[in-house]
N, C-alpha and C positions, 0 to 999 in steps of 0.2 A: 585556219590561220589567215584567211582573207579578211581585210578590213575595208570600210567605206573609203572610196577614193582611190583604191588600188587599181592599177592598170592590169587588165586580164587578157590572156590569149588562149584560144581554144585549139588544142592539138587533137586532131582526129587521127587516132592510131590506125584505123582501118583504111582510110584514104591517104594517110601520110600527108595531111595538109595542116597548115597553120592559119587561123583566122583571127583578126583583131583590127582595131583595139577596142576592147570593152572597158567599162568602168564600173567597179563594184558600188552598188547602192546600199548594201547591207554588209554585215559581217557574214562570214561563211556559217552555214547552219545545217540542221538536219530536218529534212522533209518540210522545207519552207512552202512548197507546193506538193502535197502528198501524192496527187494523181499524175504528176509530170512523169513522162517516159514510163508510164504504167508502174511507177513505184520502183523501177529497177535501179535508179541512180538517186539515192536519198540525200547525199551530201551536195548541197546546192548553195548558190549565192544569187541574189537579185542584182540586176544590172541596170544602169542608166543608158538612155539612148546616146549614141555618139555621132560624130559628124560623118562617119562613113566607115565601112568595113572593107577589108582587103584580105584575099586568101592567096597563099602560095603553095606550090607543091614541093615534094622532097623535103618536108619540114624537119624530119628527124636528122637527116644528113646536114641540113643548114644549121640546126641548133648545135650539133656536135662540132661543126666547123667554128662556131662562135664560142665554144666552151660554155654553153648554157644547157643545164639539165632541166627536164620538164617538171621536176618536183621541187625546184628551188624557189625560195622567195627572192625575187630579183631586187637589186638596188635600183634606185630611180633612174640612173643613167643607163642601166641595162634594159629596163623597160622602154625607155625612150629610143634606144638603139633598135629594139625589135619593131617598134612602131615605125621608125624610119625605113627599116628593111621592107616592111609590108607596103608602105606607100611607094617607095622607089621601085620595088618589083612590079607593083600594079601599074605604075605610070609608064614603064619602059617595055613591058611585055604585052603584046596583043593576044597572046595565047592564054585562055582561061586555065587557071590552076598550074601555070608554068612555074618551075623553080626559079629562084632568084638568079640573075646572071652572075657569072664569075666576077665581073667588075663591081656589081652592087654588093655582093657578099664580101669582097676584099675591102671595099670602102668602109662598110660597117665594122668588119673585123678589126681594121686598123684603128678606128676610133675607140673601140672597146679596149683593145690592148693598151692604148695610150692612157685612157682614163683609169684603168686598173693599175697600171704602173704608177701613175701620179698619186693615186690614193693608197698605194701599198696593199691592194686587195688581192687575195688569193681565194682558192676554193674553200678554205677554212672559214672565211667570212660569211659563207652561206650556211654554216652550221648553226642551226637554231634548235633549242630544246623543244621537246614535245610538250603540249599542255597536259598538266597532271589531271587524272580522273579520280584519284583516291585521296584520302587524308594522310597518307604516308609518303613523304617526299625524301628521296635519297639521292644525293649528287656526289659523284666521285671526285669532283674538282670544284674550285671556286668560280671559275669563269667559263665561257664558251666562245667559239670563234677565234679568229686570229687577233682581233682588237681587244685588248684587256678591258675589263669592266671593274673599276676599283683597283686596289693594290692588295694582292694576296699576301703581302708581308705585313700588312697592317693588323694590329691586335684586334681580334673580334670582327674581321672583315665579313661583310654580308655576302652570301652566295648569290651570284648574279641571276641564277635560275629562278630564285624566289621572286625577284623584281619582274623578270620576264613574264612569269605566270600571272602575277597580280595585275600588271598593266594590260596584258592581253585580254584578261577576263573582264576587268572592271573599268577600262578607259578606252577611248578612241583616239586616233591621231588628232593632234592639236589640243587635246585636253591638258590641263595643268596638274602636274604631280609635285608634291612638296615633301621633302625629307628634312625635318627639323634637327636631326642628329646625323649628319651626312657622312661622317667618318672619312673614308678614303675616296668617296664619290661614286660608289657603285650605282646608286640610283640615277645619278646624272648621266653616266655613260650608257646605261641600258635605255633610258628614256630618249636620249638623243638619237640613238640608233633606230628606235621604233617610232620616231616622229611625234613624240610627246613634248610639250613644253615642260620645263622642270626648273625648280628652285631648290637649291641645297643650302642649308644653314649648318653651322657648327660653332660651338663655343671657342674652339681653337681650329681654324681652317687648316687643312693640309695641302690645299692647292688654290690657285687664284680664282677659279670659278665657284668656290664655296664661300658664301657670305658669312661673316662673323656675326653671331647672334645667339642669345639665350633662348632655348626652346620654350621657356615658360612665357615668352612674349613674342609671338610671331607677327611681324610687321606687314600683315596682309588684311584686306577687307573681309568683313563677314560674308559667308556664303560665296566665296570666290574660287574655291579649289575643288578639283575633280577627284583627287585621291591623295591621301597622306600615308606615308610609310615611315615606320620608326623601328630601328634596331637599337634599343637603349642598352646602357650598362645593366648587368645582372646583379650589381652590388659593387663592393670595393675590392674585388679580387684581381682586377686588372687596372693598372695605371695608364690611362689613355693620354693624359696631358698634365700640365702643371697648373691648370686653372683651378682656383678654389671653388668656382661655381659648378664644376663638373659633377654630374650625378655619381660618377665613379669614385667619389671621395666619401660616399655615404654607405654604410653597411646595409645590406638587404635584410638584416635581422632587426633593424629599427623601423618603426612606422614612419619616421621622417622620410625615408627613401620613397615610400609609396605616396606620401602626402605631396612631395615635390613632383613626382612623375604625374600625379593626378592633375597638377596645374598644366602640364603639357597636354593631357587629354582634353581639358576644358578648352584650351586654345585650338587644338585640332578640331574639336567640335565646332567652335565658332567659325573657323575659316572654311570648313567643308560645306559644300552645297547639300541641301536636304536630299537624302537617298544615296549619297555617295559614301565611299568605303575608306576605312582605316585598316591597315595591316600593321600589327605590332609583333615583332619577333623578340622572344624572351626565353631565358633558360633558368632552371632551378639552380640551387646552390647547396653544396655539401662541403663544409669547411670545419676543420677541427672537431670531427665527429658529431657535427650538428647539421641536420637537414633543414633547409628553408624552402618551402614551396613557392618560389618567386612567381612562377607562371600562374598559379591559382590566385595569388594575391593581386597580380596585375589584372587578371581577368575580372576579379570581383570589383575592382575600381572602374574598369572599362564599362561594364554593364550598368553602372550607375548613370551613364550618360548615353550610351549607344545601344542599338539593337544587336544582339549576337547573330552572327551568320554561320560561322564554323570555326573549328579549331583544327589546325594541321600539325602533325608531328614531323619535324624536320631532323633527319639523322645528323648527328654531329660527327664530323670526320677530321677537321683540321685543328681541334684543340690540342694543347701541348700535352695533355694527359693521355693522349691516344698512342701510347708506347708500351712496349713489352714490360718495362720496369713498373709502370703504373698499373698495368693489368695484374701483374704479380702481387703488387701491394694490395690491390682491391680484394684479391682472393685470400691473401695471407691475413689481413686485418679485418676481413668480413664487412666490406662496404661496397657500394656500387659507384662506378664512374658514370658521369652524365652522358647518356647515349643519344639524347634528342633535345631539341628545343621546341617550344610552342610557337606557332604562328597564329595569333588570334586575329580573326577577320570579323570586323564589326561595321555597322552602318549607322550613319546619322539618320534618326527618324524623320519622316516627312510630317511637318506640321507641329513640331515641338521646338521649344527653346531650352537652353541649358537649365533655366530656372524651373521650367515646368517639369523637366525630367528629375531634377534633384529634390524638388519639393512636393513629390507625390504624397498624398495623405490618404488614409483609409477613412471613409465616411460610413458611420454606423447608423443604422435605421432601426426603429422599434416597431415590431409588428404585433398585432393583437393575436392572442392564441385562439384557436378554434375550440369548439365545445369538447372535442375528443382529445385535446392535448393537455 
């Protein structure tokens, strides 16, 4: 979970001391230096030199007093407060590894309480999802933490956990993430909390920080974006807005639906930097006793332009058909409710242009047959 630029503190549980401040030079990883500590501690992060290190004793008691847990991802102001604590304790105590003085601890605690109160932050704001390790993702709720991500009342709202996993895996702090169909703004909220730059567009914006725009024409420069995320309509089964330009007005049974979405793919390809990732969330359709494999059709269009990386199955929990009545109907009339969505993860190839990808041709060569052929 560690990212470059994060402030780090080393808690030695044996000596009950806290040392800092370090700065992460890499993401957290596994066996970055395999021989370190005789291989007993394989989860590691490389650090940059800092201006100085300070160590204090009675660390666990001090952290508890400040309401900071050792496994938390700290907000910036909390990391700054711990840094101040170490500096102040080292400056005013001549005893090596002495605990912070009551006055120093009280000073830092007062500042933390004030900042948390001003920002409305509680322990729930430290709740972060784990990074997924399999291709089956199942989330019991739409958001996490105390601060809402998107609007869980919005039709087809994106689970915030999906955005969290994608940006943690494929971007770094300061990278630019773009959502051309931003809906209720889930992408914006997650990216801001994780220190990513973000631009959200929608044909009918639902809030002031979403820019009105048609996803078929993204007003950004070529090769300027670090990740694109799209949670598009799955057909015309949900009315998202009144705009005649909405993709939700076109049936997924018509090729026009995929033709128009492919225009979005081409634009996403254009603005993405080479080697960067597009995540596309999509579901299949079963309407009036007819099944349409929307996910497969979208994937077929995506790989005309992008390199495939993986396909994730995301469990559907919040759809309106997830009720006892609909489950009874599915059994009675012998059909299946949609139980999952696809998350297609693809990458812009390095060294290719959209024309080169779309205009690939097979070159035939004629070879002379041998004497035994």
